[in-house]
N, C-alpha and C positions, 0 to 999 in steps of 0.2 A: 523338141525341148520337153513338152509336158510328159510325153511317153518315157523320156529317159528319167525325169524326177519320179515319176509314176513307179516306174520298175527298181529304182533304187530304195524307193520307200517300201515296196513290196518285199525286197531282198532284206532290208533291215529287220522287217517285221518278222520274216522267216527265221533269221538268225536268232533274234530275242525269243521266239517261240521255241525254238530248238533248245536255247539256254535255260529257259523258264517255262517248262510244259505244264505247270499248274497254275500259273498266274493267270488273273482274268484278262480278257480281251481289252477291256477299257484301259487298264494298267499298261499293259503291252503297247498299246497305242500312243499312250503318253510318253513311254520310253523310246519309242520309235520317232516322235516328233522331236524330242530332245537329242536324239542321237543324228537327225537329219541336220538340225541346226549346227551342232558341234562339227559336224564333217565338212560344211560349207567353208569357202574361200572367206578369209578374214584380214582385214587391213592391218596396219602396223597400229593406226589409231585405236582400234578395237583392242590390241594387246596392251597399249599403253594405259587405256582406261581401266581395263581389267587387272592390272599391276596395281594401279592407284586404288581402286575398290578394294583388292586384297589388304593392301596395307593399312587401309582406313577402316576395314572391317564391314565393308560394304556388301560382300558377298558376290554371288554369280549372277550377274544381271540376265542371262538367257533363261536361267530357271525362274527368276522373278518375273520376267516379261510372259513366259507360258503359263505361270500360274494366274496372273492377271488376265490373260486372255481367255484361259479356262472359266473364270469368274464373270466373264464379260464386262472387265473394267479397263479402262484406258489408263495410262500412267498418271494423267491429270486429275482424273477422279480418284484413284487411290490417295494422292498426295491431299488432296482436298478432304477427302474423308479422315485420313489421318491427322491432319491439322485442326479439323473441327473436334476431333474427339480428345486429342491430347493437348491442345492449346487453347482450349475454350476458357480455362480457370487460370488466367494470367495475372490475376489481382493480387495475388501474394507475393509477386516480384517488387512490388511498389510498395509494400509496407514498411515503415521506419521502426 
């Protein structure tokens, strides 16, 4: 199983290298990770959630998760950092 995933990743990396010969290796690896995630099997629930996110403007969850993983943050850490920076001054809501 591991060898199959490894060979698939290497093949995707070769395809991307052929398409983008001047791109740095780090960017090619990011594109390959995204491609592997997109090629995997997905459930009906995944597609329903993606459709809802697109309708509400939430964006692509796979790209966001890869970006969070790249920065070493979990989704909970991101939510906490976002809420602490944007929701810290809530006193203006209660003024009369």
